[in-house]
C-alpha positions as CSV (number, residue, x, y, z in Angstrom):
1,M,0.3,0.2,0.1
2,E,1.1,3.4,-1.0
3,S,0.9,6.6,0.7
4,V,-2.1,8.2,0.4
5,S,-2.2,11.1,-2.2
6,F,-5.1,14.1,-1.9
7,N,-4.9,15.2,-5.3
8,R,-8.4,14.2,-5.9
9,A,-9.9,16.9,-2.8
10,A,-8.0,19.7,-4.3
11,E,-10.5,21.7,-5.2
12,Y,-12.7,20.9,-2.1
13,Y,-10.1,20.6,0.7
14,D,-10.7,23.9,2.1
15,A,-13.6,24.5,2.3
16,T,-14.3,21.1,4.3
17,R,-10.8,20.7,6.4
18,A,-10.8,24.5,7.6
19,L,-10.2,24.7,11.7
20,P,-12.9,27.4,13.0
21,D,-11.1,30.5,13.1
22,A,-11.1,30.5,17.0
23,A,-9.5,26.8,17.4
24,M,-6.8,28.5,14.8
25,A,-5.7,30.6,17.2
26,D,-5.7,28.5,20.1
27,L,-3.1,26.2,17.3
28,L,-1.3,28.9,16.8
29,D,-0.5,29.6,20.0
30,V,0.4,26.2,21.0
31,L,2.5,24.9,17.6
32,V,4.3,28.2,17.4
33,P,6.3,28.4,20.7
34,E,7.2,24.6,20.0
35,L,8.9,25.8,17.1
36,A,9.9,29.4,17.5
37,G,13.6,28.1,18.9
38,R,13.1,24.8,16.1
39,Q,13.6,26.7,12.5
40,P,12.9,26.1,10.2
41,C,10.6,23.4,9.8
42,L,8.9,20.9,7.5
43,E,5.8,19.8,7.4
44,V,5.1,16.9,5.8
45,G,1.7,16.2,4.0
46,V,1.5,20.4,4.1
47,G,-1.3,20.4,1.3
48,T,-2.9,23.6,0.3
49,G,-1.3,25.4,3.4
50,R,-4.0,25.2,6.4
51,I,-1.6,25.3,9.4
52,A,1.9,25.9,7.2
53,L,0.7,29.7,5.7
54,P,-0.7,30.9,9.4
55,L,2.5,29.5,11.0
56,R,4.0,31.2,8.0
57,G,2.8,35.0,8.9
58,R,4.0,34.3,12.5
59,G,6.9,34.3,12.1
60,I,8.3,30.3,11.8
61,V,10.1,29.6,8.6
62,M,8.5,27.0,6.7
63,A,9.3,24.3,4.1
64,G,6.6,21.7,2.6
65,L,6.7,18.5,1.3
66,D,3.3,16.7,-0.4
67,I,3.2,13.4,-2.7
68,A,-0.3,15.3,-3.8
69,E,0.8,18.1,-6.9
70,A,-2.9,19.1,-7.3
71,M,-2.7,19.7,-3.1
72,L,0.6,22.1,-3.8
73,R,-0.7,23.9,-6.8
74,R,-3.6,24.5,-4.0
75,L,-1.3,26.1,-1.6
76,I,0.4,28.3,-4.1
77,G,-2.6,29.9,-5.4
78,N,-3.6,30.2,-1.5
79,A,-0.4,31.9,-1.4
80,D,-1.4,34.8,-4.0
81,G,0.3,32.6,-6.8
82,A,3.6,32.7,-5.3
83,A,5.5,29.5,-3.3
84,C,6.0,31.7,-0.4
85,F,8.5,28.9,1.2
86,P,10.8,25.9,-0.6
87,L,8.2,23.1,-1.6
88,V,9.2,19.5,-2.3
89,L,6.9,17.1,-4.3
90,A,7.8,14.1,-2.8
91,D,7.1,10.5,-0.3
92,G,7.2,11.2,2.5
93,T,8.3,8.0,3.9
94,R,11.3,9.1,1.0
95,L,12.8,12.8,1.9
96,P,14.7,14.1,-1.0
97,L,16.4,16.4,1.5
98,A,20.0,16.4,3.8
99,D,20.8,15.1,7.1
100,R,19.8,17.2,10.2
101,C,19.0,20.3,8.4
102,F,15.6,21.1,9.9
103,G,15.0,22.1,13.8
104,S,11.7,20.5,13.5
105,V,9.1,18.2,11.3
106,L,5.4,18.6,11.6
107,A,2.9,15.8,10.5
108,V,-0.7,17.4,10.6
109,H,-2.8,14.1,10.8
110,V,-0.4,12.7,8.4
111,L,1.3,9.6,10.1
112,H,-2.3,7.8,9.7
113,L,-2.5,7.8,5.5
114,I,0.8,6.3,5.2
115,P,1.4,2.2,5.5
116,A,5.2,2.2,5.8
117,W,4.9,5.0,9.0
118,R,8.2,3.6,10.3
119,D,9.7,4.8,6.8
120,A,8.4,8.4,7.4
121,V,9.0,8.6,11.1
122,E,12.8,7.4,10.4
123,E,13.1,9.9,7.3
124,A,12.2,12.6,10.0
125,V,14.6,11.6,12.2
126,R,16.9,12.0,9.8
127,V,16.5,15.4,8.5
128,L,16.4,16.6,12.1
129,A,19.4,18.5,13.7
130,P,20.4,17.4,17.2
131,A,17.5,18.4,20.1
132,G,15.0,18.6,16.9
133,A,11.3,17.1,17.1
134,L,8.6,15.7,15.2
135,I,5.5,17.3,16.0
136,A,2.4,15.3,15.3
137,S,-1.9,14.9,15.4
138,F,-3.6,12.2,15.2
139,P,-7.1,11.7,14.0
140,G,-10.0,11.2,16.8
141,G,-10.0,13.6,18.8
142,R,-11.7,13.1,21.4
143,A,-15.3,14.4,21.9
144,V,-16.1,16.8,25.0
145,P,-19.3,16.7,26.5
146,R,-22.2,18.9,25.7
147,R,-25.9,18.9,27.0
148,R,-27.2,17.4,23.7
149,G,-25.2,14.1,24.8
150,P,-22.9,12.0,26.9
151,T,-20.1,12.5,24.4
152,G,-21.0,15.9,22.3
153,A,-21.7,13.1,19.6
154,T,-24.5,14.0,17.2
155,P,-28.3,12.2,16.7
156,W,-27.2,10.1,14.3
157,A,-22.9,9.7,14.8
158,A,-24.5,6.0,16.7
159,V,-26.8,4.8,13.7
160,L,-24.7,6.2,10.9
161,Q,-22.1,4.0,12.6
162,Q,-23.8,0.9,12.6
163,A,-25.4,1.4,9.6
164,A,-22.2,1.6,8.1
165,L,-20.9,-1.9,9.2
166,R,-24.0,-2.7,7.4
167,H,-22.7,-2.2,4.2
168,G,-19.7,-3.0,4.8
169,I,-17.6,0.0,5.4
170,T,-15.3,0.8,8.0
171,R,-12.5,3.4,8.7
172,I,-9.3,1.2,7.1
173,D,-5.9,1.5,9.5
174,R,-3.2,2.2,7.0
175,G,-0.6,3.5,9.2
176,A,0.0,5.0,12.8
177,R,-3.5,5.6,14.4
178,N,-2.0,6.8,18.2
179,P,1.1,8.9,20.0
180,A,1.6,5.7,21.4
181,D,2.5,3.6,17.7
182,V,5.5,6.2,17.6
183,A,6.6,6.7,21.1
184,D,7.1,3.0,21.3
185,Y,8.9,3.1,17.9
186,L,10.9,5.7,19.1
187,A,11.6,4.5,22.4
188,G,15.6,5.4,23.5
189,R,15.5,8.2,21.1
190,A,13.0,10.4,21.5
191,T,11.2,12.1,24.5
192,P,7.5,12.0,23.4
193,R,5.7,15.1,25.3
194,Q,2.1,15.8,24.4
195,L,0.9,19.2,23.9
196,P,-1.5,21.6,25.4
197,A,-4.9,20.2,23.3
198,V,-7.3,22.8,21.1
199,R,-10.7,22.5,21.0
200,V,-12.7,23.0,17.9
201,T,-16.3,23.9,18.3
202,E,-18.5,22.8,15.1
203,L,-22.3,23.5,13.6
204,R,-22.9,20.3,11.9
205,T,-26.7,19.3,9.9
206,L,-27.3,15.8,9.3
207,G,-28.0,17.2,5.3
208,Q,-24.7,18.2,5.7
209,T,-23.1,15.0,6.7
210,L,-24.7,13.0,3.8
211,H,-23.5,15.7,1.7
212,H,-19.6,14.8,2.7
213,L,-20.3,10.7,2.8
214,E,-22.2,10.8,-1.0
215,G,-19.2,12.4,-1.9
216,Q,-16.8,10.6,-0.9
217,V,-15.1,14.0,0.4
218,Y,-13.1,12.2,3.1
219,S,-10.1,10.0,2.3
220,W,-11.7,6.6,4.7
221,T,-14.9,6.7,2.4
222,W,-12.3,6.6,-1.0
223,P,-11.6,2.7,-1.2
224,Y,-15.4,1.9,-1.1
225,P,-17.8,1.6,-5.0
226,R,-19.7,5.1,-5.1
227,E,-22.8,2.6,-5.0
228,Q,-21.5,1.3,-2.2
229,V,-21.1,4.7,-0.5
230,L,-24.4,5.8,-1.9
231,G,-26.6,2.9,-0.5
232,L,-25.4,3.6,3.3
233,G,-26.3,7.5,2.6
234,T,-29.9,6.2,1.5
235,E,-30.5,4.3,4.4
236,I,-29.7,7.1,6.8
237,R,-31.9,9.2,4.8
238,T,-34.5,6.4,5.5
239,W,-33.8,6.8,8.6
240,A,-34.1,10.2,9.0
241,A,-37.8,10.6,7.5
242,Q,-38.8,7.9,9.5
243,E,-37.7,9.4,13.1
244,G,-38.8,12.7,11.6
245,L,-35.3,14.3,11.9
246,S,-34.5,18.0,9.8
247,L,-31.4,17.4,7.6
248,T,-30.7,21.1,7.9
249,E,-31.1,21.6,12.2
250,Q,-27.8,22.1,13.4
251,Y,-26.0,20.5,16.4
252,P,-23.0,22.0,18.1
253,V,-19.8,19.5,18.2
254,E,-17.1,19.5,19.8
255,S,-13.6,17.4,20.1
256,T,-10.4,18.4,20.8
257,L,-7.1,18.0,18.3
258,D,-4.7,16.5,20.6
259,W,-0.5,17.0,19.4
260,W,2.6,15.7,20.8
261,A,6.0,16.4,20.5
262,F,8.6,13.6,19.9
263,E,12.0,15.2,21.0
264,L,15.0,13.8,19.6
265,A,17.3,12.7,22.6
């Protein structure tokens, strides 16, 4: 299995992955102090510059690498048509870069998309200068309880999960999905340290969820034929109609983005 390319998502990535302004501000407050003393920073899986461009705006010297050419072209467009920092088209498991040339390597929700994630981690360690750090986030941030429910979930979350299983649709683990995987692999070479969690509050509707599902917006749906995914959507629409659940009512959902620094010994 090769690393997952987001070429197909370049046109809609920013519209579907943007963080709320408050969450982005909090995230920068977490990352900038970590990176300020570890420059330059290489973001592996830089994508459209969703994180790298704001970091550059806060004074961090950045470079970016991605396997998806379309995403890098979108980054250049987001930077007003100019590559505002060095960009490399390459796989994170094979960095065409010199040893010890970066103070930090940033991996934002990317290690779980790389089957050979150990190779990617090894390459990150190779290009890091002494006392450098790999700073990574992982999928599946913790839900924060709200008054609507004990887990902060939407009314359709559990139903959708169960229906997906009936349709043979599951989230396939391709790489490292949690920090313990990376910490165990780097044992004796790097010290893991959890950074402050970033709280994210979003409003979601069932209609929006179905639109994203049926359009196969998210990478976990890409391995499945469109007809299979549409069948799942039809079942959820039928269930919602039977339950009288609106497709347009907004539900607040809070979660956390959990970040870890793996500091070289």
